[in-house]
N, C-alpha and C positions, 0 to 999 in steps of 0.2 A: 308308710309305716314309720313311727317315731324312732329316733336313734336309740332310746332306752329299750324299746321293744326289740329292735334289731340285735342289740347287745345281749338281751336275755335269750333270744332264740339261737343266736350264734354260739353262746356259751353252752346251751343244751346240745347243739349240733356237735361242738368240739368234744364234749364229755362223752356223748354217745359214740362218736367216732373213735375216741380213745378206748372205750370199752370193747368196741369191735376189734381194734388193733390188738388189744390184750388177747382176745379170743384167737385171732389169727395166728399171733406169734406163739402162743402156748401150744396150739394145735400143731403148728409147723415144727416146733422144737420136739414135741412128742413124736411127730411123724419121722423126723430125721433120726432121733434116737432109736426108733423102731426099725426103720429101713436100714440103718447101719448094721443091724444084726442079720439082715437077710440079703442085702445087695452090696456090691463092691463100691469102694470110694470113687472109682473111675466113673461108674454109672451115675452116681449122685453128682459128681463134678460136671458131667455133660448136661444133665437135666438142669441143675441149679445155676450153672454159669452159662454154658453155650446156648441151650434152647430157651431158657428164661430170658436171656439177653435179646434173642431174636424177637420174642413176644413183646417184651417191654419197649424195645426200640420202635417197632411198628406202631404200637398203641400210642406211645409218647409223641412220635413225630406226626401222627395222624390227627391227634385230638387235643394235645396240650394247649396249642395256640388258640384253638377255637374255644376251649373252656375259659381261658383267661379273658378273651375279648368278650364273650357272650355273658359272662358273669359280672362284668364291669357295669357300673351305673345302676339305675333303678330297675326293679322288676316290671315296671310299667313301660312297655315298649311295643313295637309292632312285632309280636311273637311269630307271626307267619314268616316274616323275612329272617328272623333269627333261626327258626327251625329249618328253613331252606338252607341257610348257611351251615348249620350243624350237620345236615345230611351229606355235605361234601366230604365229611370225614371218612365215609365208606369208600368211595372211589380212591381217595388218597390212601386209605389203608390197603386196598387191593394192590395199588401201585407199589407201595413199600414192601408188602408181603412178597410180591413176585421178584422184585429187585434183590431184596435181602435174602430171600429164600435161595435164589440162584447162587449168591455169594456163599451162603452157609453150606450149600451142597457141593459146589465145584471149586471154590477158591480157598476154603479153609481145610485144615487137616481133618481127615475123616478118622474117627476112632476105630480101633481094632474090633471087627465084628464079633470075634469070640469073647471079648470083654464087655463091649457095649453093642448089643445087637439092635437092628432095626433103626439105625440112625436116620436114614432117609425119610422113613415114615414119621419119625419124631419131628423133623423140620417142617414137613407138610402140615402136620397136625397143629403145631404151635403157631405157624403162620395163619392157618385157617381160624384158630381160636381168636386171634387178634381181630380179624375181620368180623367175626360173629359178635364180639364185645362192642365193636363200633356201631353195630346196628341199634344198640340201646342208648347211644349218646344223646340224641334229642330229649329222650325221657329223663336221663340222668341230670342234664343241665336244667331242665324245667323243674325237676324236684329240688335240686340244690338251690336254685334261685328263690324258690318259695319255702325253703327250709323245712322240707318234709323229712323230719328226723326218723320217724318210725319206719318209713319205707326203706331208707338206707340200711337201718339196723337189720330188718327182716331179710331183705334181698341178699346182703353180703353174708349174713350168718348162714342162711340156707345154702348158698353157693359154696361156701367154705366147707360146711358140714358134708355136703354131697361129694365134694372132691376128696375129703379125707376118708370117708367111709369107702368110697370106690378104690382109692389107692391102697388102703390097708387090706381090703378084701382080695384084690388082685395080687398083691405082694405075697400074701399067705398062700393063695390057691395056685397062682401061676407065676412064680418068681422068674421062670425062664423066658417070660415074655419081654423082659427088658424094657425098652422105651415105649412099647405098646401100652404098658401100665400107666405111665405118666401122661401119654398122649390122650388116652381115653378119659382119664381123670380131668385133664385140662379142658377138653372139649365139653365135658359135663359141667364143669365149673362155670364157664362163660355162658353156656346155654341156660342154666338155672338163673344166673344173674340177670340176663336180658329178659327172660320170661317173667320174672318177678316184677320188673318195672312195667312191662307191657300189660300184664294182667291187672296190675294196680290201676293204671290209667284207663284201661277199658272199663273197669268198674267205677272209677271215681268220676270221670267226665260225664256230665249230664245228671249227676246225682244231686240230691238236695244240698249236700255238704258243699259241693263245688259251686252251686248257685249262691249259697249263703256267703261263701268267701269271695264271690265275684271273680272266679278264676278266669284268666284271660283266654283260655282255650276251651271251647264249648263241646267240640266233637272229636272223636278219635281220628276221623279223617283229616282234621286240621293238623295232626301230628306228622302227616306225610308231606313230602315236598309238593308245592302247588304254585302255579303262576297266577298273578293278579293283573287284571287289565289296567293299562296305563301306568303301571308301577314297575320298578325294578325287581328282579328275582330275589336279591338280597339287600340288606342295608350296607351301602358302600363304606360308611364310616366304620362299621364293625368289621367289614372285610379288610379294609386297609390296616386296622389295628391288629387283626388276625395275622396278616402278612408280617407285620413288625414282630409280633410275638413268635411267629413261626421261625423267623431267622434266629431269634433268641433261644427258642426251645431246642433247635438243632444243636446249638452250642452248649446249652444247659444239660442236654442228655449226655454229651461227651464228658462234661465235668462230673455229672452225677454217677455215671456208670463207667468212668474212665478206666478204672483198674480192670474191669471185665473186658473192655475192648482191647487193652494191652495184652491180657491173658489170652484172649481169643485170636487176635490177629498176629501177635508177635511170638506166641508159644514160649513165654518166659517161664511158665510152670507146666508140668505135666497134668493130665486129667485128675490123677489121684491127689496131688497137692492142691489143685483147684477145688476139689471137693472139701478138703480140710479147711482151706481158706474161707470157703463159702459158709461152712458150718459155724466157724468162729465169727465170721462177719455177721451172720444172722443173730448169734448170741449177743454180740456187742451192740447191735443196732436195735435191740429189744425196746429200750426206752425211747430211742429216736423215732421209731416207727409207731409205737402205740401212744405216745404223748405229743411229741413235737410235730409230727406230720398232720394229725388231726387239728392241732392248734393253728398251724400254718394255713391249711385248706379252709378252715371255718372262719378264721379272722381275716383272711383275704376278702371273703364275702362281706364281713362287717365293715372293714375300711373302705371297700369299694362302694358300699351303699351309703355310708355316713358322709364321706368326703367325695367331692367331684374331681374326677381325673383331669389333670392339666391346669387346674386353677391354683393360684398362689394362696397362702394361708390367710392373707387379708381379704380375699374374695370369697372365702367360705363362711358359712354360718358359724359365729364364734362359739356358740354353745356346743355345736358338733365338733369343732376343733378342740375345745377343752376336753370333751369326752374321749375323743380319739387319742389325744396326747396322754391322758390319764391311763387309758386302757393299754396303750403301747408301752408306757413306763412300767406298769405292773406286769404285763406279759414278759418284758425283758427281764425283770427281776425274778419272775417265776421260773423261766427256762434257765436262767443263769444259775440259780440255786440248785435246780435239779441236775444241771450239767456238772457243777462243782462237786455235788455229792457223788455222782457216778465216777468222776475222775479220781477223787480222793480214795474212795473205798474200792473202786474197781482195780486199782493197782495192786493192792495187797490180797485180793481175793480171786484174781483171775485164774491162777493155777488150780485152786480148790474147786472153783465152779466147773472148769473143764474136766477135772478128774471125776467129779460126781456125775457129770452129764455124759461123757463119752469114754471114760476110762483112760488108760495110758496112751491110747492112739491120739488123743487130743491134748492131754496134759503134758506129754513129753515133746521134745523138739521145739519148734517155733510157736506152738499154740499159745502158751502163756504170754510170750512177748507180744504176739499179735493182739491178744485181748487187752493187755495193758495199754498198748498204743491206741487201741480203739476207745478205751475209756477216756483218753485225752481228746480224741477226735469227736466224741459225743458232746463235749463242751463247745467245740466250734460249730457243730451241727445245731445245737440248741439256739445259740445266738443268731446264726445265719438264717434259720428258718423264719424267725419273727421279723428281723430287720428286712429281709428280702420280700416277705409277703406284704409289708407296708409299702416299700418302694414300687413293687409290681402293681399294686392297687392304685398308686397315685401318679406314676410317671406318664407324661403325655407321649404321643406317638414319636415326636422328635427325640425326646429323652430316651425312649426305648431303643430307637435306632442308634443313638450314640452309645448306649450301653452294649449294643450288639458288637460294636468294634472292640470294646473292652473285653467282652466274652471271647471273641475270636482270638485275640492275643493270649488271653489266659488259657484257652483250650490248648493252643500249641505249646505253651510253656509247661502246662500240666502234663501233657502226654510225654514230653521230653524228660521231665523230672521223674515221672513214673517209671519210664524205661530205665533210666540210669540208676535210680534208687533201688529198683528191683534187682538189678545186676549186682549192686553193692551189698544190700541188706536182705535180699530175698523178698518174701511176701510182705514183710514189715514195711518195705519201701513204698508199697501201695498206700498204706495208711498215712505215712509221713507226707507223701505227695498230696493226699486228700486234705491234710491239715493245712498245708500251704495254700491249696486252692480255696478252702473255706475262709482262711484268714484274709486273702485278697478280696473276696466277695463281701465279707463283713466290713472291711475298710471302706469299700465303695458305698455300701448301703448306709453305714453310719454317717458318712460324709453327706449323703443326700438328705438324711433325716435332720442332721444338724443345720444345714442350709435352709431346709423347708421351714423349720420352726424358729429360725433366727430372728425373724421380725415379729415374733409373738412372745408372750411371757412364759410359755411352756417349754420345759426342758426334759423331754421323755428319756433321753439317753442317760439320765441319772439312775435309771433302773439297772444299769450295768455296774453300779457301785454297791456292793454288799456292806453291811455294817461292820466296823472294825472288830467288834467282839466276835461276830460270826466268822469273819475271815481268820482270826487268830485260832478259833476252835477247829477250823478246817485244817490248818497247818499242824496243830497238835495231833489231830486224829490221823493225819497222813503219816506222821513220824511213829506214833504208837502202833498203828496197824502194820506198818512196814517191819518194825522190830518183832511184832508178834508172828508175822509170816516166817521170818528167819528162824525163830525159836521153835515154833509149833507146827509148821506146815511144810510138806504135805505127806511125808513118808515116815511119820512118827506115831502112827496109829490114830484111832478114832477119838481117844481121850484128848490127845493134843489138838486134834482138829476142832473138837468142841470148845476147847479153851480159846483157840484162835477165833472161832465164830462168836463166842461170848464177848471177847474183847472188842470186836467190831460192832456188835450190837450195843454195847455200852457207849462207845464213841458216837455211834449214830444217834442213840437216844439223847445224849448230851447236845449234839448238833441240832436236833429237831426242837428240843426245849428252848435253846438259845434263839432259834429261828422264830418260834412262836412269840418270844418275848421282845425281840428287836424289830421284826418285820410285821408289825401289827396291821399296817395298811394293806399289805399283800394278803395276809390271812383273812381280813374282812372281805376283800375282793373275791377270793376263792370260795369262801363260805356263801357269799351272797349270790354269786353267779354260777 
C-alpha cells in the first residue's frame, strides 16, 4: 500500500475514532450526571477508580505489548504466527486477573457494605470482563492492521450503547443492587464488543469482498491458534519485540494510571473524594480522550507502516521520510493549538462548567482548581501523545530496552512526587505530578525525534512553534477571560454568566480567525485529510 493511501486511511481511522470517543465521553458524562442523582459518591468512586483500575490494569498488561509489536511493520506477514502470538494474551489475562483480583479482595481496604454493597462480586465481574475482552484481541489487531474503520465504529458504538442502556435501566429499577448494576453492564459491554468482531469476520472471511482484497486470512479456523509443521509456533522477532514492549507497558501503565494506584493502595483520599476527583478528571480529559488518543493510536499505525523500525533516516525511502516528517510537524502543530486553546480558556471557565454539570457539589471546594490544573495538563498530554507515538513506532528493540530503564526511574520518581504532592495540595497534587511526568516523557521523545532527523533536511519539531500573532492572542484571551471570571462568575446570576460566556466566545472566535489566517498549511492538511 502506498504511503499516501496509508495516510488517507489513517486519517479516516483517526477521525472515526475521534467521533467514537466523542460519543463515549458524552454518554459517560450524561451517565455520571444521571447516576449522581441516584447513587452515592462513594459507590461511583469505587466503580470509576477501584474497579475500573482493576479492569484497565489487566487489559493493559495483557495486550498492550502485543498490540505494539504486532502492528509494527507491513500488514504482509505470516499472519498465522502473529495470530498465535496474539492468543497468548488470554492466558496472560487470566494470570493477571487472578493475581490482581486477590490483591483487590484481600490486601486493599474493603468499602463499607452498607454504603457500597456487593464489592466482592464487582471485583470478580470486572476481572472476568477483562478476560472476555482479550478473547477478541486477534480480531481487533487484524482489523486495525487492515484499517477496517467501519467495523471499529459499529462494534464500539453498539457496546457502549448497550452498557449505557443497561446501566440506566438498572439504576432506575434496582438502585439497591449497588455494584451488581455496574458489574452486569460491564460484562454486557465486553460481550457485545467481542461478538461484533467475531460475527464480522465470520461473515467477511471467504466472501467475494475478502477475495477481491486478497485478505491474508481465508477461513475462520485460521483465526484460532494452530501449529505448523517444521515451523515455530510464533514469530520470534515479534515475540522478542513484544517482551521489550511488555517491560515498557508495565511502567507506562504506572505512569498513565499513577494517581489511581496511589489512591487505591495508599488511601490518600476517601472513596467520596475519589468519586469527585474521577468525575472532574473525566470532564478534564474530554478532549484528550476523544481527539488526542485516536490520533495517537491511528498515526502510530501510519508511522509504523511508512517507516521501517530500527533503520536510520538515511536508510529509509526519502519520499516516505519527507511525508512522515511533514505529517509529524502538522500533527504537532494541530495538537499544540488544541492544547493551548483548552489551557487558556479552561482556566477561566472551569468553575462555570462544573457548576452547570454537577451543581455546588462539584463547583465548590477543590473541584474548580482540579479542572484548572487539568486544563494545563491537557497541553502536556497533547504533545506527548504525538511525540511518543512516533518514537514507539520507530525505536528498535535495543532502544526500547534502554527506554525501559528511563521509564523505571521515572515511575519511581512519579509515585514519590504524587504521594508528597497529594499530602501537600490534596487531589490537585495528582495533576501536578502528572504534568511533571509528561514533561519528562516529552523531553525524551523530542530528543529522539531531533536526533532521528538530524541528518536530513526535515525539522518536524518546528510544529511546536505557533505563530507570534497567534501566541499574542492566546495571552490576551487568557487575561481578558480571567478578568471576566472575577467580574461575572459564578454567583452573580445567569445574566452575568451569559456575559462571561459571551466574552469567552468572542475571544475564541478571534483566536480561530487568527489561526485560519496564520496556520494555512495546517488548515489545508486538516481539510484534505
